C-alpha positions as CSV (number, residue, x, y, z in Angstrom):
1,M,-115.2,65.1,-55.2
2,A,-112.4,64.2,-52.7
3,N,-115.0,63.3,-50.1
4,E,-116.7,60.9,-52.5
5,L,-113.4,59.1,-53.4
6,Y,-112.1,59.1,-49.9
7,P,-114.9,59.0,-47.4
8,R,-113.9,60.0,-43.9
9,G,-116.3,57.6,-42.2
10,A,-117.5,58.3,-38.8
11,G,-115.6,61.5,-38.1
12,E,-112.2,60.1,-39.2
13,S,-109.7,62.5,-40.8
14,L,-107.1,61.8,-43.4
15,E,-104.5,62.2,-40.6
16,E,-106.2,59.6,-38.5
17,I,-106.4,57.1,-41.4
18,G,-102.7,57.6,-42.0
19,A,-101.9,57.0,-38.4
20,Q,-103.8,53.8,-38.5
21,G,-101.8,52.7,-41.5
22,K,-98.6,53.4,-39.7
23,G,-99.8,51.6,-36.6
24,K,-100.5,48.5,-38.7
25,K,-97.1,48.7,-40.3
26,W,-95.4,48.9,-36.9
27,K,-97.5,46.0,-35.7
28,N,-96.5,43.9,-38.7
29,W,-92.8,44.9,-38.2
30,W,-93.0,43.9,-34.5
31,M,-94.6,40.6,-35.3
32,R,-91.9,39.8,-37.9
33,Y,-88.8,40.9,-35.9
34,R,-89.8,40.6,-32.2
35,I,-87.8,37.3,-31.8
36,H,-84.7,38.9,-33.3
37,L,-85.1,41.9,-30.9
38,L,-85.5,39.7,-27.9
39,L,-82.4,37.7,-28.8
40,V,-80.4,40.9,-29.1
41,V,-81.6,42.1,-25.7
42,V,-80.7,38.7,-24.1
43,A,-77.3,38.8,-25.8
44,L,-76.7,42.3,-24.4
45,I,-77.7,41.3,-20.9
46,L,-75.3,38.3,-21.0
47,L,-72.5,40.4,-22.4
48,G,-73.0,43.0,-19.7
49,S,-73.0,40.3,-17.0
50,L,-69.6,39.1,-18.3
51,L,-68.1,42.5,-18.7
52,F,-69.3,44.1,-15.4
53,P,-67.0,42.0,-13.1
54,L,-64.1,42.7,-15.4
55,L,-64.7,46.5,-15.5
56,R,-65.4,46.5,-11.7
57,R,-62.2,44.5,-10.9
58,A,-59.7,46.6,-8.9
59,V,-56.3,47.2,-10.4
60,P,-53.4,45.9,-8.2
61,D,-51.3,48.6,-6.6
62,Y,-48.3,46.2,-6.6
63,R,-47.4,42.9,-8.2
64,V,-44.8,40.5,-6.7
65,G,-43.4,37.3,-8.0
66,L,-43.5,33.9,-6.4
67,I,-41.0,31.4,-7.8
68,T,-41.2,27.9,-6.5
69,S,-40.5,24.2,-7.4
70,Y,-43.8,23.3,-5.6
71,T,-47.3,24.5,-6.2
72,M,-48.5,26.9,-3.6
73,P,-52.2,26.3,-3.0
74,S,-54.4,29.1,-4.3
75,E,-55.6,29.9,-0.8
76,G,-52.0,30.2,0.3
77,V,-51.4,32.7,-2.5
78,D,-54.5,34.6,-1.5
79,Q,-53.3,34.8,2.1
80,L,-49.9,36.0,1.0
81,E,-51.6,38.8,-1.0
82,E,-53.7,39.8,1.9
83,V,-50.8,40.0,4.4
84,L,-48.7,42.0,1.9
85,A,-51.6,44.4,1.3
86,C,-51.5,45.3,5.0
87,Y,-48.1,47.0,4.4
88,A,-48.7,48.5,1.0
89,D,-50.1,51.9,0.1
90,D,-53.0,52.8,-2.1
91,R,-50.7,53.6,-5.0
92,N,-53.3,54.1,-7.7
93,G,-55.7,56.0,-5.5
94,D,-58.8,53.8,-6.1
95,G,-59.6,53.5,-2.4
96,E,-58.6,49.8,-2.2
97,V,-55.2,48.4,-1.5
98,L,-54.4,45.3,-3.6
99,V,-51.2,43.3,-4.0
100,S,-51.2,40.6,-6.7
101,V,-48.9,37.6,-6.6
102,S,-47.8,36.2,-9.9
103,T,-46.7,32.6,-9.6
104,Y,-43.9,30.9,-11.6
105,N,-43.9,27.2,-10.8
106,F,-41.0,25.0,-11.9
107,P,-41.8,21.4,-10.6
108,S,-39.1,18.8,-11.1
109,S,-41.3,17.0,-13.6
110,V,-41.9,20.0,-15.8
111,D,-41.1,19.4,-19.5
112,T,-38.7,21.6,-21.5
113,Q,-41.4,23.4,-23.4
114,R,-43.4,24.3,-20.3
115,R,-40.3,25.4,-18.5
116,E,-39.4,27.8,-21.4
117,N,-43.0,29.2,-21.4
118,I,-42.7,29.9,-17.7
119,L,-39.3,31.6,-18.2
120,M,-40.7,33.7,-21.0
121,R,-43.6,34.9,-18.8
122,L,-41.1,35.7,-16.0
123,E,-38.9,37.6,-18.4
124,A,-41.8,39.5,-19.9
125,D,-43.0,40.6,-16.4
126,C,-39.4,41.7,-15.6
127,A,-39.1,43.6,-18.9
128,S,-42.4,45.4,-18.2
129,N,-41.0,46.5,-14.7
130,E,-44.3,45.4,-13.1
131,V,-42.7,42.8,-10.8
132,Q,-39.9,44.2,-8.7
133,V,-40.1,42.0,-5.6
134,F,-39.5,38.3,-5.7
135,F,-40.4,35.6,-3.2
136,Y,-38.7,32.3,-4.0
137,E,-37.5,29.0,-2.6
138,E,-34.1,27.6,-3.5
139,A,-35.0,24.9,-6.0
140,G,-37.4,27.2,-7.9
141,F,-34.8,30.0,-8.0
142,Q,-32.2,27.6,-9.5
143,E,-34.5,27.3,-12.5
144,A,-35.2,31.0,-12.8
145,Q,-31.9,32.7,-11.9
146,D,-30.7,33.2,-15.4
147,A,-33.7,35.4,-16.1
148,L,-32.9,37.5,-13.0
149,K,-29.2,38.1,-13.6
150,G,-28.3,41.7,-13.8
151,L,-31.7,42.7,-12.3
152,L,-31.4,42.2,-8.5
153,Q,-29.8,44.4,-5.9
154,Y,-27.6,43.5,-2.9
155,N,-29.0,44.0,0.5
156,D,-27.1,47.3,0.8
157,G,-29.0,48.6,-2.3
158,T,-26.2,48.3,-4.8
159,L,-26.6,46.6,-8.2
160,M,-25.7,42.9,-8.4
161,G,-23.9,42.5,-11.7
162,E,-24.9,40.1,-14.5
163,D,-21.8,37.9,-13.8
164,A,-22.2,37.9,-10.0
165,T,-23.3,34.7,-8.4
166,D,-23.4,35.6,-4.7
167,F,-27.2,35.6,-4.5
168,E,-27.0,35.0,-0.8
169,N,-26.0,38.7,-0.4
170,A,-29.0,39.8,-2.4
171,R,-31.8,38.3,-0.4
172,L,-33.4,38.1,3.1
173,S,-35.3,35.2,4.5
174,W,-39.1,35.1,5.3
175,N,-38.3,35.3,9.0
176,D,-36.1,38.4,8.5
177,Y,-39.4,40.3,8.0
178,A,-41.1,40.7,11.3
179,G,-44.5,41.1,9.6
180,L,-44.1,37.8,7.8
181,A,-42.6,35.9,10.7
182,S,-45.5,36.8,12.9
183,F,-48.1,35.9,10.3
184,E,-50.3,32.9,11.2
185,P,-51.9,31.5,8.1
186,Q,-55.3,29.8,8.1
187,P,-55.7,26.2,6.9
188,T,-57.2,25.8,3.4
189,S,-61.0,25.4,3.3
190,D,-60.7,21.8,2.0
191,G,-58.4,20.8,4.8
192,T,-55.6,19.7,2.5
193,Y,-53.2,22.2,4.0
194,T,-53.0,22.9,7.7
195,S,-51.7,26.1,9.2
196,D,-48.4,24.4,10.0
197,M,-48.1,23.1,6.4
198,L,-48.6,26.5,5.0
199,T,-46.1,28.0,7.4
200,N,-43.6,25.5,6.3
201,L,-44.1,26.5,2.7
202,Y,-43.8,30.2,3.5
203,T,-40.7,29.9,5.7
204,Q,-38.8,28.3,2.8
205,L,-39.1,31.6,0.9
206,W,-36.4,34.2,0.3
207,V,-37.1,37.8,-0.8
208,S,-35.1,39.7,-3.3
209,V,-35.6,43.1,-4.9
210,R,-35.0,44.5,-8.3
211,S,-32.4,47.2,-8.6
212,S,-33.3,50.6,-9.9
213,E,-30.0,50.5,-11.9
214,S,-30.5,47.1,-13.5
215,R,-30.1,46.3,-17.2
216,I,-33.7,47.2,-17.7
217,P,-34.1,50.9,-17.0
218,L,-36.9,52.5,-15.1
219,N,-38.8,55.6,-16.1
220,D,-39.9,58.2,-13.6
221,Q,-43.2,56.5,-12.9
222,E,-41.5,53.1,-12.5
223,Q,-38.9,54.7,-10.1
224,Q,-41.8,55.8,-7.9
225,Y,-43.2,52.2,-8.1
226,Y,-39.8,50.8,-7.1
227,Q,-39.7,53.2,-4.1
228,G,-43.1,52.1,-3.1
229,C,-42.0,48.4,-3.2
230,L,-39.0,49.3,-0.9
231,D,-41.3,51.1,1.5
232,M,-43.7,48.1,1.6
233,L,-40.7,45.8,2.4
234,E,-39.4,48.2,5.1
235,R,-42.8,48.2,6.8
236,L,-42.8,44.4,6.6
237,Q,-39.4,44.2,8.1
238,E,-40.5,46.5,11.0
239,D,-44.0,44.9,11.2
240,A,-45.6,48.3,10.8
241,P,-48.8,47.7,8.9
242,I,-50.7,50.7,7.5
243,N,-53.9,48.8,6.5
244,G,-56.2,46.2,8.1
245,N,-54.8,43.4,10.3
246,T,-51.8,41.2,9.8
247,Q,-53.8,38.1,10.6
248,T,-56.0,36.6,7.9
249,E,-59.5,36.2,9.2
250,E,-60.8,32.7,9.3
251,G,-63.7,32.0,6.9
């Protein structure tokens, strides 16, 4: 009776007929949702292309601050990062030495709100203990010095008190560091800044260091970071690079 109601046809079993039904359902589902699936795949590819460079980006071993009243060209910042990396150690052990320069620019024309925003960013970086070395020129420092009171150390390593104003005893010039004094920058690729122009900007800079006994305490890991900063500056002073070449390669 079952064979009369459900003829098998030419050798087809019930299982084969069921499989054909499933195949037809799958085909219908694919025809209905294929555009949606393709859009999801494209979206995932685009998301991956955006995230991959971020995930691949190396974490800096050190961060230093650059406080100026003028805008240092981006290629000038890059070259400063490169020369500092020659004297820094691979602190995070990722196989790549990277020093990042955080810029704090206070031009004479800056409005009050923007000035406050820059100071807040500087204070936040100081509070996080991520920036313990500061490069600065005189006019920029005048704008930022309140944020640095009670943080810096004198050249002999002792803490500079919050009420102290003798900042000249808590800094060294660019040329006091043999590794910096011998550095010959490359002109910017667009020709806006020549090597001499960049040298003039660099040689205006002073260098100060955070104290390990400042008003913002350091934990054990941050103490090691602080010591690494001192070691980097000592190598700079003696022109004793431990990585690469002190001269930035042209091109």
